[in-house]
C-alpha positions in Angstrom: 101.3 72.9 127.8 97.8 72.4 126.4 97.0 71.9 122.8 97.7 75.1 120.8 99.1 76.8 124.0 101.9 79.3 124.4 105.0 78.6 122.4 103.5 76.7 119.5 103.4 77.9 115.9 99.7 77.8 115.5 98.3 78.8 112.1 96.4 82.1 112.3 92.7 81.4 113.1 91.6 84.6 111.3 93.2 83.6 108.0 90.4 81.3 107.1 88.1 84.3 107.1 90.6 86.5 105.2 91.6 83.9 102.6 88.1 82.9 101.7 86.9 86.4 101.1 84.9 86.7 104.3 86.9 89.4 105.9 84.8 92.5 106.7 86.7 95.7 105.9 85.3 99.2 105.9 84.6 99.2 102.2 82.5 96.1 102.6 80.1 97.9 105.0 76.9 99.4 103.5 74.2 101.3 105.5 70.8 102.1 104.2 70.3 105.6 102.8 74.0 106.4 102.7 75.3 109.7 101.5 78.9 110.1 100.2 81.5 112.6 101.0 84.2 114.1 98.8 86.9 116.5 100.0 88.3 119.6 98.3 92.0 119.9 99.2 94.4 122.8 98.9 96.7 122.9 95.9 99.0 125.3 97.8 101.5 124.6 100.5 100.9 128.1 102.0 98.2 130.5 101.1 95.5 132.8 102.6 91.9 131.7 101.8 90.3 134.7 100.3 87.0 133.2 99.5 85.2 129.9 98.9 82.3 130.0 96.4 80.1 126.9 96.7 77.0 128.2 94.9 77.5 126.3 91.6 78.4 123.1 93.3 75.5 123.2 95.6 73.1 123.3 92.6 74.5 120.1 91.2 72.3 117.0 91.1 72.4 114.9 94.2 74.2 117.5 96.4 72.8 117.5 99.9 75.3 119.8 101.8 78.6 121.5 101.4 80.7 122.6 104.4 83.8 124.7 104.8 86.0 125.8 107.6 83.7 128.7 108.3 80.8 126.4 108.7 82.7 124.3 111.3 83.9 127.3 113.1 80.3 128.5 113.3 79.5 125.2 115.0 82.2 126.1 117.6 83.9 122.8 117.1 87.2 122.2 118.7 90.4 121.5 117.0 92.5 118.4 116.3 94.2 117.3 119.5 97.9 117.0 120.4 97.9 114.6 123.4 101.6 114.5 124.3 102.8 118.0 124.9 106.5 118.3 125.6 108.6 120.6 127.9 111.7 122.1 126.4 114.9 123.6 127.7 114.5 125.6 130.9 110.9 124.5 131.3 109.8 126.1 128.1 106.5 124.8 126.6 106.1 123.6 123.0 104.3 125.9 120.6 101.1 124.2 119.7 99.1 126.3 117.2 95.4 125.7 116.6 94.6 122.8 114.3 91.1 123.1 113.0 89.6 120.1 111.2 89.2 122.6 108.2 91.1 125.9 108.1 89.2 129.2 108.0 91.8 131.7 107.1 94.9 129.9 105.6 96.1 126.6 104.4 99.5 125.3 105.4 100.2 122.2 103.3 99.2 120.8 99.9 96.3 118.4 100.5 94.9 120.1 103.5 91.1 119.8 103.3 89.2 123.1 102.9 85.7 121.9 102.0 83.6 118.7 102.0 80.7 117.9 99.6 78.0 115.5 100.7 75.9 114.0 97.9 73.8 111.0 97.1 76.6 109.2 95.3 80.4 109.4 95.3 80.4 110.4 91.7 78.0 113.3 92.3 80.1 114.5 95.2 83.2 114.4 93.2 81.7 116.2 90.2 80.3 118.9 92.4 83.6 119.4 94.2 85.2 120.3 90.9 82.9 123.3 90.7 83.9 124.8 94.1 85.9 128.0 93.5 88.5 128.7 96.1 90.4 132.0 95.8 93.8 131.8 97.4 96.5 134.4 98.0 99.7 132.5 97.6 102.3 132.9 100.4 105.9 131.8 100.6 106.4 128.3 101.9 109.2 126.6 103.8 109.8 122.9 103.1 113.2 121.7 104.2 114.6 121.9 107.7 117.4 124.2 106.6 115.0 126.5 104.8 112.7 126.7 107.8 115.6 127.8 110.0 117.2 130.2 107.5 117.5 133.8 108.2 114.3 135.7 107.3 112.6 132.4 106.5 108.7 132.6 106.1 106.9 131.6 109.2 104.5 128.7 109.1 103.1 130.1 112.4 103.7 133.6 113.8 103.8 132.3 117.3 106.7 130.0 116.5 109.8 132.2 116.0 112.2 130.7 113.5 109.6 128.0 112.9 110.8 126.2 116.1 108.0 124.6 118.1 110.2 123.0 120.8 113.9 123.1 121.8 114.4 120.0 123.9 117.4 118.3 125.6 118.3 115.1 127.5 121.4 114.1 129.3 124.4 115.9 130.9 125.9 118.6 128.7 128.7 119.5 131.0 129.8 115.9 131.5 129.6 115.1 127.8 131.6 118.2 126.8 134.2 117.2 129.4 134.4 113.6 128.0 134.9 115.0 124.4 137.6 117.3 125.6 139.8 114.4 126.8 138.8 111.8 124.2 141.4 109.9 122.3 139.4 109.8 119.1 136.3 111.7 117.9 133.9 110.6 115.2 131.5 113.0 113.6 128.8 112.2 111.0 125.9 114.1 109.4 122.7 112.1 108.7 119.4 112.6 107.0 116.5 110.3 107.9 114.3 110.4 104.9 110.6 111.1 105.1 108.3 108.2 104.7 104.6 107.8 103.5 103.2 104.8 105.5 101.0 103.3 102.7 99.0 100.6 104.4 97.3 98.3 101.9 93.9 99.5 103.0 93.4 103.3 102.7 91.7 105.3 105.4 88.0 105.7 105.5 85.0 106.6 107.8 81.3 105.9 107.8 79.1 107.6 110.3 75.4 107.2 111.2 73.0 108.8 113.7 70.2 107.2 115.7 67.8 110.0 116.5 65.7 107.9 118.8 68.8 107.3 121.1 70.5 110.5 120.1 73.6 108.4 119.5 76.2 108.4 116.7 78.1 105.4 115.4 81.4 105.9 113.6 82.8 102.9 111.6 86.4 103.5 110.8 89.7 101.6 110.5 91.7 102.4 113.6 94.3 101.1 115.9 92.1 101.6 118.9 88.6 103.2 119.0 88.5 104.3 122.6 91.0 107.1 122.2 89.3 108.2 119.0 86.0 108.3 120.7 87.4 110.4 123.6 89.0 112.9 121.3 85.9 113.3 119.1 83.7 113.6 122.2 85.8 116.0 124.3 88.2 117.8 122.0 86.2 118.3 118.8 82.5 118.1 119.7 81.0 118.5 123.1 79.0 115.4 124.0 79.4 112.4 126.4 81.4 109.5 125.2 78.3 107.4 125.8 76.7 109.2 122.8 79.3 107.9 120.4 80.1 104.4 119.5 83.3 103.6 117.5 83.3 100.3 115.6 86.5 99.0 113.9 86.0 96.2 111.4 88.9 94.3 109.9 91.9 96.6 109.3 94.3 96.3 106.4 97.4 97.6 108.0 98.1 100.6 110.2 101.8 100.9 111.2 101.0 103.9 113.5 99.2 106.2 111.1 95.7 104.8 111.9 96.0 105.7 115.6 95.3 109.4 114.9 92.1 111.4 114.6 91.8 112.9 111.1 89.7 115.7 109.6 87.7 113.3 107.4 86.4 111.4 110.5 85.3 114.7 112.1 83.5 115.7 108.9 81.5 112.5 108.5 80.5 112.5 112.1 79.3 116.0 111.9 77.5 115.4 108.6 75.7 112.3 109.9 74.5 114.2 113.0 73.5 117.2 110.9 71.8 115.5 108.0 70.3 112.6 110.1 71.6 110.1 107.4 74.6 107.8 107.2 77.6 109.4 105.5 80.4 107.5 103.9 84.0 108.3 102.8 86.6 105.8 101.5 90.0 107.4 100.8 91.8 107.0 97.5 95.5 106.3 97.3 96.2 109.8 96.0 94.5 111.3 99.0 96.6 109.0 101.3 99.8 110.5 99.9 98.6 114.0 100.7 96.6 113.5 103.8 97.9 110.5 105.9 100.4 111.4 108.7 103.9 111.0 107.4 107.0 110.0 109.3 110.8 110.3 110.0 112.3 113.4 108.2 115.1 114.3 110.6 118.6 115.8 110.2 121.2 115.0 112.7 124.8 115.8 113.5 126.1 113.1 115.8 129.5 112.7 117.5 131.2 109.9 119.3 134.1 110.2 121.7 136.3 107.1 122.2 139.0 106.6 124.9 142.3 105.1 124.0 141.0 101.6 124.6 138.0 102.1 122.3 135.4 102.6 125.0 132.5 104.9 124.4 133.4 108.0 126.4 130.6 110.2 125.2 127.8 110.7 122.7 126.6 114.0 121.5 123.6 114.4 119.2 121.9 117.5 117.6 118.7 116.7 115.7 116.3 118.8 113.7 113.0 117.1 113.4 110.3 118.1 110.9 106.9 118.3 112.3 105.1 119.3 109.1 102.5 122.1 109.3 100.8 121.2 112.5 101.6 119.6 115.8 99.9 116.3 115.2 98.5 113.9 117.8 101.8 112.8 119.3 103.9 115.4 117.4 107.1 116.4 119.1 107.0 113.4 121.5 108.1 111.1 118.7 111.6 112.6 118.0 112.2 113.4 121.6 111.0 111.0 124.4 109.9 108.2 122.0 113.1 108.3 120.0 116.0 109.9 121.8 115.2 108.2 125.1 116.6 105.0 123.7 119.8 106.6 122.2 122.0 104.6 124.7 120.7 101.4 123.1 122.5 98.3 124.4 125.8 100.1 125.1 127.6 101.7 128.1 128.4 105.4 127.6 130.6 107.5 129.8 128.4 110.6 129.1 125.5 111.5 126.8 123.8 114.7 125.7 121.2 115.2 123.0 119.2 118.1 121.8 116.2 118.2 119.4 114.6 121.1 117.7 111.1 120.4 116.4 110.4 122.5 113.4 107.3 123.5 111.5 107.3 123.3 107.7 104.6 123.6 105.0 104.3 119.8 104.6 102.0 117.0 105.7 102.1 116.6 109.5 104.6 114.1 110.8 103.8 111.5 113.5 104.6 108.0 114.6 105.2 105.2 112.1 106.4 101.7 112.8 109.2 102.2 115.4 108.0 105.7 116.4 111.3 107.5 116.7 113.5 104.5 117.4 114.6 103.7 113.8 115.9 107.2 113.7 118.0 107.0 116.8 119.1 103.5 116.1 120.3 104.8 112.7 122.3 107.5 114.5 124.1 105.2 116.9 124.8 102.3 114.6 126.1 104.5 111.8 128.3 106.3 114.3 129.7 103.1 115.6 130.5 101.6 112.1 132.2 104.9 111.1 134.2 105.0 114.3 135.3 101.4 113.8 136.5 102.2 110.3 138.3 105.4 111.4 140.1 103.6 114.3 140.8 100.4 112.2 138.8 98.2 114.6 136.4 95.5 113.6 132.8 96.9 114.0 131.6 93.7 115.8 134.5 93.9 118.3 133.9 97.6 119.0 130.3 96.8 119.8 131.3 93.8 121.9 133.7 96.0 123.9 130.9 98.5 124.8 127.9 96.2 125.3 126.1 96.3 128.7 127.3 93.1 130.3 124.5 90.6 131.1 125.7 90.6 134.7 124.9 94.3 135.0 121.2 93.8 134.2 118.8 95.2 135.1 120.6 98.4 134.0 119.4 102.0 134.0 120.8 104.0 131.1 122.0 107.6 131.1 118.5 108.6 129.8 116.9 106.8 132.8 115.6 103.9 130.7 115.6 100.6 132.5 116.7 97.5 130.6 115.5 94.4 132.5 116.9 91.6 130.5 119.1 90.6 127.5 122.2 88.8 126.4 123.6 91.2 123.9 127.1 89.6 123.4 125.6 86.2 123.0 123.3 87.5 120.3 126.2 89.0 118.5 128.1 85.7 118.7 125.1 83.8 117.5 124.5 86.0 114.5 128.1 85.9 113.5 128.1 82.1 113.8 125.0 82.0 111.6 126.7 84.4 109.2 129.6 82.1 108.6 127.5 79.0 107.9 104.8 104.2 124.6 103.4 102.4 128.7 99.9 102.3 129.2 97.3 100.1 130.9 95.0 97.7 129.1 91.8 96.0 130.1 90.4 92.6 129.3 87.0 91.1 130.1 86.6 87.4 129.9 83.3 85.7 129.6 82.9 81.9 129.9 79.7 80.3 128.5 77.9 77.4 130.0 79.5 75.1 127.4 82.9 76.1 128.4 83.6 78.4 125.4 85.4 81.7 126.2 84.8 85.2 124.8 87.7 87.6 125.4 87.2 91.3 125.0 90.3 93.5 124.9 91.0 97.2 124.0 93.9 96.6 121.6 93.1 96.4 117.9 94.5 94.0 115.3 95.7 95.5 112.1 96.9 92.2 110.7 99.2 91.1 113.5 97.3 87.9 114.4 95.8 89.0 117.7 92.9 86.5 117.4 95.4 83.7 117.4 98.0 84.9 119.9 95.4 85.9 122.5 93.6 82.7 122.1 96.8 80.7 122.7 97.3 82.5 126.0 93.7 81.6 127.1 94.2 78.1 125.8 97.3 77.8 127.9 95.9 79.2 131.1 92.4 77.6 131.0 93.0 74.4 129.0 90.3 75.3 126.5 90.6 74.3 122.8 91.5 77.2 120.7 88.5 76.9 118.5 86.3 77.6 121.5 87.9 81.0 122.1 86.6 84.1 120.5 88.1 87.6 120.5 86.0 90.7 120.6 87.7 94.0 119.6 87.0 97.2 117.8 83.6 98.2 119.3 83.5 100.8 122.1 80.0 99.7 123.1 81.1 96.1 123.7 84.7 96.7 124.9 84.4 99.2 127.6 88.0 100.5 127.8 91.2 100.2 125.9 94.4 102.0 124.7 94.6 100.5 121.3 97.6 99.1 119.4 100.8 101.0 119.0 104.4 100.8 120.0 104.5 97.0 120.0 102.4 97.0 123.2 99.6 94.7 122.3 101.0 91.3 123.6 102.7 92.5 126.8 99.8 94.9 127.7 96.8 93.2 126.2 98.2 89.8 126.8 99.0 90.7 130.4 95.4 91.8 131.0 94.2 88.5 129.4 96.6 86.6 131.7 95.2 88.3 134.8 91.6 87.9 133.7 92.3 84.2 133.2 93.7 84.0 136.7 90.6 85.5 138.1 88.5 83.0 136.1 90.5 80.2 137.6 90.1 81.5 141.1 86.3 81.8 140.7 86.3 78.3 139.1 88.1 77.0 142.2 85.4 78.2 144.5 82.8 76.5 142.3 84.9 73.3 141.9 85.5 73.1 145.7 81.7 73.2 146.2 81.1 70.5 143.6 83.8 68.3 145.1 82.9 69.1 148.7 86.5 70.1 149.4 88.3 73.1 150.7 89.1 75.7 148.0 92.7 75.8 149.3 93.1 72.1 148.6 92.4 72.5 144.9 94.9 72.9 142.0 94.2 73.7 138.4 96.1 72.3 135.4 95.3 71.3 131.8 91.6 72.2 132.1 90.8 70.3 135.3 90.3 71.3 139.0 91.8 68.6 141.1 92.0 68.0 144.9 95.8 67.9 145.3 97.1 64.5 146.1 94.0 62.7 144.9 92.4 61.6 141.6 89.2 63.5 142.4 88.7 66.3 139.8 86.2 68.2 137.8 86.6 69.7 134.3 86.6 73.3 133.5 83.6 72.7 131.2 81.7 71.2 134.1 82.5 74.1 136.3 81.4 76.5 133.6 78.0 74.7 133.4 77.7 74.8 137.1 78.3 78.6 137.1 74.9 79.1 135.5 73.0 76.7 137.8 72.2 78.3 141.2 71.7 74.9 142.8 75.3 74.0 142.1 76.9 77.2 143.4 78.2 78.1 146.8 75.8 80.0 149.0 75.8 83.7 148.1 77.5 83.4 144.7 75.8 84.9 141.7 75.4 82.9 138.5 77.7 83.7 135.6 81.3 83.3 134.8 82.8 86.7 133.8 85.9 88.5 135.1 87.6 91.7 134.2 91.3 92.6 134.7 93.1 95.9 134.2 96.9 95.5 133.7 99.4 98.3 134.0 102.8 97.1 132.8 105.5 97.8 135.4 107.9 99.0 132.7 108.5 99.0 129.0 109.9 95.8 127.5 113.4 95.9 125.9 113.5 93.7 122.8 116.9 93.6 121.2 118.9 91.8 118.7 121.7 91.7 116.1 121.1 91.8 112.3 123.7 91.2 109.6 123.2 92.2 106.0 125.4 91.1 103.0 125.2 93.3 100.0 126.6 93.5 96.5 127.0 96.9 94.8 127.4 97.1 91.0 129.9 99.9 90.5 128.8 100.5 86.9 125.1 101.1 87.8 125.0 101.7 91.5 122.4 98.9 91.9 122.5 97.3 95.4 121.5 93.7 95.8 120.9 92.2 99.2 122.4 88.8 99.1 121.6 87.7 102.6 120.0 89.0 105.8 120.7 87.2 109.1 118.8 87.9 112.3 119.2 86.9 116.0 116.5 88.6 118.1 115.5 88.5 121.7 111.7 88.8 122.2 111.5 87.0 125.5 108.8 84.2 125.6 107.4 83.6 122.1 103.6 83.0 122.3 103.6 82.0 118.6 106.9 81.7 116.9 105.3 81.7 113.4 103.5 85.0 114.1 106.7 86.5 115.4 108.6 85.5 112.4 106.0 87.1 110.2 106.3 90.3 112.2 110.1 90.2 111.8 109.8 89.7 108.0 107.3 92.6 107.6 109.3 95.0 109.8 112.6 94.3 108.1 110.9 94.7 104.7 109.7 98.1 105.7 113.1 99.0 107.0 114.7 97.9 103.8 112.1 100.0 101.9 113.3 103.1 103.7 117.0 102.2 103.3 116.9 101.5 99.6 113.7 102.8 97.9 111.2 105.0 99.8 111.4 108.7 100.2 108.8 111.5 100.1 110.1 114.4 98.1 108.7 118.0 98.0 109.8 120.8 95.6 110.7 124.2 97.0 107.1 125.3 96.7 105.8 122.5 98.8 104.4 120.4 96.0 104.8 116.7 96.6 106.8 115.1 93.8 106.3 111.6 95.0 102.5 111.5 95.2 101.8 108.1 93.7 103.4 104.7 93.3 104.7 105.9 89.9 107.1 108.0 91.8 107.3 106.6 95.4 108.9 103.2 95.3 107.7 100.5 97.7 109.7 97.3 98.4 108.6 94.2 96.4 109.5 90.5 96.8 112.4 90.7 94.3 114.0 93.6 96.4 114.3 91.3 99.4 116.6 88.5 100.3 115.9 85.3 102.3 115.7 86.1 106.0 117.6 83.8 108.2 115.9 84.1 111.6 116.9 82.7 114.9 116.5 83.8 118.6 118.4 84.4 121.8 115.4 84.9 123.9 115.7 86.1 127.5 112.3 86.2 129.3 111.2 89.7 130.2 111.0 90.2 134.0 108.5 93.1 134.0 105.3 91.3 132.8 103.7 88.0 133.7 104.0 86.5 130.2 107.8 87.2 129.9 107.2 88.6 126.4 108.8 91.5 124.7 107.4 93.6 121.8 108.4 92.4 118.3 106.3 94.2 115.8 108.7 97.2 115.2 112.0 95.5 115.6 112.8 95.0 112.0 111.9 98.5 110.9 114.1 99.9 113.7 117.2 98.1 112.8 117.1 97.4 109.1 117.9 100.9 107.8 121.2 101.1 109.8 122.1 97.5 108.9 121.6 98.0 105.2 123.3 101.4 104.9 126.2 100.1 107.0 126.6 97.1 104.6 126.5 99.4 101.6 129.1 101.8 103.0 131.3 98.9 104.0 131.2 97.7 100.4 132.2 101.2 99.2 134.6 102.0 101.9 137.7 100.9 99.9 136.8 103.7 97.4 136.7 106.2 100.2 132.9 106.5 100.5 132.0 107.4 104.1 128.3 107.6 103.9 125.3 107.3 101.4 122.0 109.0 102.3 118.8 107.1 102.4 117.1 106.1 100.2 120.3 104.6 98.7 118.9 104.6 95.1 121.2 103.4 92.3 121.6 107.0 91.2 122.7 108.1 94.7 125.1 105.1 95.1 126.5 105.6 91.6 127.2 109.3 92.3 129.0 108.4 95.5 131.2 106.0 93.6 131.9 108.6 90.9 132.7 111.4 93.4 135.1 109.0 95.2 136.8 108.1 91.9 137.2 111.7 90.9 138.6 112.8 94.3 142.1 111.4 95.0 141.9 112.4 98.7 138.6 110.6 99.2 140.3 107.3 99.9 142.0 108.9 102.8 139.3 111.2 104.1 136.1 109.5 102.8 133.2 111.1 101.0 129.5 111.3 101.5 126.6 111.3 99.2 
């Protein structure tokens, strides 16, 4: 292994820039002659737009242009895209209503933008926006899943009867019903998965400029991958070639999924820059983020588990209602269906399985992927079911899991949802964590350019949002080429420089982007061998490469990678017919998804007088395959678990019956802080992945997937002697206290259990 290669806990190279104030975020960018945008947003969850009067606002000082939905419609602009349409029962298609960047006739959630003011300064734009008069005709709204499906419920969209966009299923219904009919024990539980506001530390923003000489637009925006954004703007919304739009992503302060999507504000600033021939800037405020950023989770599930007489999982039956919000967003119904319920089997063997999901429109902010993208919801279903079943059958939860694990000897294993698990040692991870306790597939492209001095520039289409890509990718290159890590530079976030890419999401960066870098490195080595063979006057087949040197096998004759790089730019030192330069490009399509897995254990204390939950200890054994940088991995684990704990204990977006958001600021929406979190005891049971050349597995979402079920299981375990069977998330002190009081006041609860 070379210095700072794969497997070493290298300090993040990008942190020098960040910690010394030299990071370049969107807010730091200033373009000459900038105009500023401010958006007028609907105060109603559901209303007809009768009229919009902009006359007084347009006369205000500094105002350059005001645009409404009618103006955008006149431009014949396309709508916001849904890129993952799903097929439902019997081949039925999902209902995907039109989603204009700005509505013309009606608004469907509080915060939906209805107008944009462009002015010389942000203050002028904001002041003018206050003078825009929008006349609304208020309509009845539906907010909760139950209300949306209620008899005679108002329709968010006329084309979606009963507010159902998609009725989807997976598994074998007949086999599952048969398994339940002959089961020795049935466990049933009802669960709510609370709605979450992502809240990255850096809010969204967009700055667009137009070069009239080249007839080309540039959009600067914090994304998780500019290539998809460019494609959607070019083809779905506007009608111009992708070559006419450059998307540049500077440093990004967190994304967690919600910065993958195309938003109305990005459409507006691109349009304004092209129309006004001046740069246009918008930096979102936190209040706008609560009302405009894609939200997440928000599901209601009835889940049933059938056990045979020996405690084996005979069947799993799940019925889920998933809240889409007011529009089918970019991934929309794909998240609660294929992204989530596909992994319902988890690491267990099931005799039979059947699940159905109804995706429902409501008058709320659209819902999409957030760290875990459907998997935290399904993990919560399975793990809460298992703990409840263990308690009902008087079994140890760990032993019930052990009995039903997929044995290591059965791997690779194809689940009942046709998901292939290539590697893992699930029982060993359980043993390891208990010992400790007692003491989303797409291809990726990388272009690698070696300079004459041996330094390496790597271009890749993923996008760092704080995960440490500059370090991890450099370690792969250092390992493969034997180049010092400080001579390796990562280029990302510019669609003019990086020609292709699928961005960051679904914990795909290392196995997809890293895989592309691996194969680009191999191509560099192969080209280097041809040059080295010429320099050493040897046959190419006789050369090996290790630790930065090309060597004639069995001899001490060698040449360094740096010398070969220098020769690559000197025609006199190259084989006949070889062009100068040392660049290679590789496109890598992962053969399959990776299957990270692990076991987490949480110890809690519950104060019965106040309902306050204290997390005393949190122990982790994870399997992430080969660890490129253990320190980066541990940081990802900490962050993911913190977000999962936030959902379990504190976070929850709440709307009133009229669709007004009651948790629209940090005064009402509680984020996890340091004193809410315990010490994390992290260790690994890593089994190398067999489906990618690095042997790595995704790690970024693991903590957020498992922590909610672990924490709630621990709380219910603490309260079980009182008869408490379940506590809904977020398990606030008030909610826990009420569960305790209900149990105390109900003499039969100790036998039957209560839920809160």
